[in-house]
C-alpha positions as CSV (number, residue, x, y, z in Angstrom):
1,M,3.7,-14.7,16.2
2,K,0.4,-16.5,15.4
3,L,-2.8,-14.5,16.1
4,T,-5.6,-16.7,17.7
5,L,-9.1,-15.4,17.7
6,V,-11.3,-16.7,20.6
7,V,-14.7,-15.5,21.6
8,A,-16.1,-15.4,25.1
9,C,-19.4,-14.7,26.9
10,A,-20.4,-13.3,30.2
11,L,-23.7,-15.0,30.8
12,I,-25.5,-13.0,33.4
13,D,-28.4,-14.5,35.4
14,A,-31.4,-12.8,37.0
15,D,-29.4,-12.2,40.2
16,N,-26.6,-10.4,38.2
17,R,-24.2,-13.2,38.7
18,V,-21.7,-14.2,36.0
19,L,-21.1,-17.8,34.8
20,I,-17.5,-19.0,34.8
21,A,-16.2,-22.4,33.9
22,Q,-13.1,-24.2,35.1
23,R,-10.7,-25.5,32.4
24,P,-10.6,-29.4,32.7
25,E,-7.5,-31.4,33.3
26,G,-5.5,-32.2,30.2
27,K,-6.2,-28.8,28.6
28,Q,-3.8,-25.9,28.5
29,L,-4.3,-23.7,31.6
30,A,-6.1,-26.6,33.3
31,G,-7.7,-25.6,36.6
32,L,-8.1,-21.9,35.8
33,W,-11.6,-20.3,35.6
34,E,-12.7,-18.6,32.4
35,F,-15.7,-17.1,30.6
36,P,-17.4,-19.7,28.3
37,G,-16.6,-19.6,24.7
38,G,-13.9,-20.9,22.3
39,K,-12.0,-20.7,19.1
40,L,-13.5,-19.6,15.8
41,E,-13.6,-22.1,13.0
42,P,-12.3,-21.0,9.5
43,G,-14.8,-18.5,8.0
44,E,-16.9,-18.3,11.2
45,R,-18.2,-15.0,12.6
46,P,-17.6,-14.3,16.3
47,E,-21.3,-14.3,17.1
48,S,-21.9,-17.6,15.3
49,A,-18.9,-19.2,17.0
50,L,-20.2,-18.1,20.4
51,I,-23.7,-19.4,19.8
52,R,-22.2,-22.7,18.7
53,E,-19.8,-22.9,21.7
54,L,-22.5,-22.1,24.2
55,H,-24.7,-24.8,22.9
56,E,-21.8,-27.4,22.8
57,E,-20.4,-26.5,26.2
58,L,-23.5,-25.6,28.2
59,G,-26.5,-26.9,26.3
60,I,-28.2,-23.6,25.9
61,T,-29.6,-21.8,22.8
62,V,-28.7,-18.1,22.3
63,E,-30.1,-15.8,19.7
64,E,-27.6,-13.4,18.1
65,P,-29.6,-10.2,19.1
66,C,-29.1,-11.3,22.8
67,L,-25.3,-11.0,22.4
68,A,-24.0,-7.5,23.3
69,P,-20.3,-6.8,22.8
70,L,-18.8,-5.4,26.0
71,T,-15.0,-5.3,25.5
72,F,-12.1,-7.4,24.4
73,A,-8.8,-8.8,25.6
74,S,-5.5,-8.7,23.7
75,H,-2.8,-10.8,25.4
76,G,0.5,-12.2,24.3
77,Y,1.2,-15.8,25.4
78,E,4.6,-17.5,24.7
79,T,3.6,-19.1,21.4
80,F,0.6,-17.0,20.2
81,H,-1.2,-13.7,20.6
82,L,-4.8,-14.0,21.8
83,L,-7.5,-11.6,20.7
84,M,-10.8,-12.3,22.5
85,P,-14.0,-10.2,22.2
86,L,-16.2,-10.5,25.3
87,Y,-20.0,-10.4,24.8
88,V,-22.7,-10.1,27.5
89,C,-25.8,-12.3,27.3
90,R,-28.7,-12.0,29.7
91,K,-31.3,-14.2,27.8
92,W,-31.0,-17.8,26.5
93,Q,-33.2,-20.9,26.2
94,G,-32.5,-24.0,28.2
95,T,-30.8,-24.8,31.5
96,V,-27.1,-24.1,31.8
97,A,-25.3,-27.5,32.4
98,S,-21.7,-28.7,32.0
99,R,-21.6,-30.8,28.9
100,E,-17.8,-31.2,28.8
101,G,-17.1,-32.2,32.4
102,Q,-16.0,-28.7,33.4
103,A,-17.0,-27.2,36.8
104,L,-19.3,-24.2,36.6
105,A,-19.9,-21.4,39.1
106,W,-22.3,-18.4,39.2
107,V,-20.3,-15.6,40.7
108,R,-20.9,-11.9,41.6
109,A,-18.7,-9.6,39.6
110,N,-16.9,-8.3,42.7
111,K,-15.9,-11.9,43.6
112,L,-14.5,-12.9,40.2
113,R,-11.0,-12.0,41.4
114,D,-11.3,-14.8,44.0
115,Y,-11.0,-17.4,41.1
116,P,-7.7,-17.9,39.4
117,M,-8.1,-17.0,35.7
118,P,-5.9,-17.0,32.6
119,P,-4.0,-13.8,32.2
120,A,-6.1,-12.7,29.2
121,D,-9.3,-12.9,31.3
122,I,-8.2,-10.9,34.2
123,P,-8.5,-7.4,32.6
124,L,-12.1,-8.3,31.6
125,I,-13.2,-8.4,35.3
126,A,-13.1,-4.6,35.7
127,H,-15.5,-4.1,32.8
128,L,-18.0,-6.6,34.2
129,T,-17.7,-5.0,37.7
130,D,-18.4,-1.6,36.2
131,L,-21.4,-3.0,34.3
132,L,-22.9,-4.9,37.2
133,L,-22.2,-2.9,40.4
C-alpha cells in the first residue's frame, strides 16, 4: 500500500480558537472539515511544505520557528496509508483568507467534534483539546 505524507497545522488565534477549512466540491472527501496543510512535494521537508501550503491556501506567512510539532495521525484509507504530522502555530504574518474557495471557521477545541472531519483528523482533536482547555 502506498504511503502518503501530508502535513497539517492547527493555527491558533489570540482567543485560543483553531482554524479549520472545508474541503471544496470536486476534491476527495469534499464537504469535510480539516486542518490546513497538504502533500509534500518530492524532496520537501514537512515544515517547508507547511509554510508553502499555508501561504498558497490562506495567504499568510509563517516562519519555521513558529511551527511546533504536536502529534501525528496514521490512518489507512482504501487505496493508501496516510501519515500526517500536526503542527501548532500561534504566530504568522498577514490576514487569514480563503485563497482556494474553501470555507473557513475559527472553532474552539471543544467544538471541533461538531464538524464532520476525515477519519485521519478525528484523533487529533483530543490532543488539541488537551492543549487548549
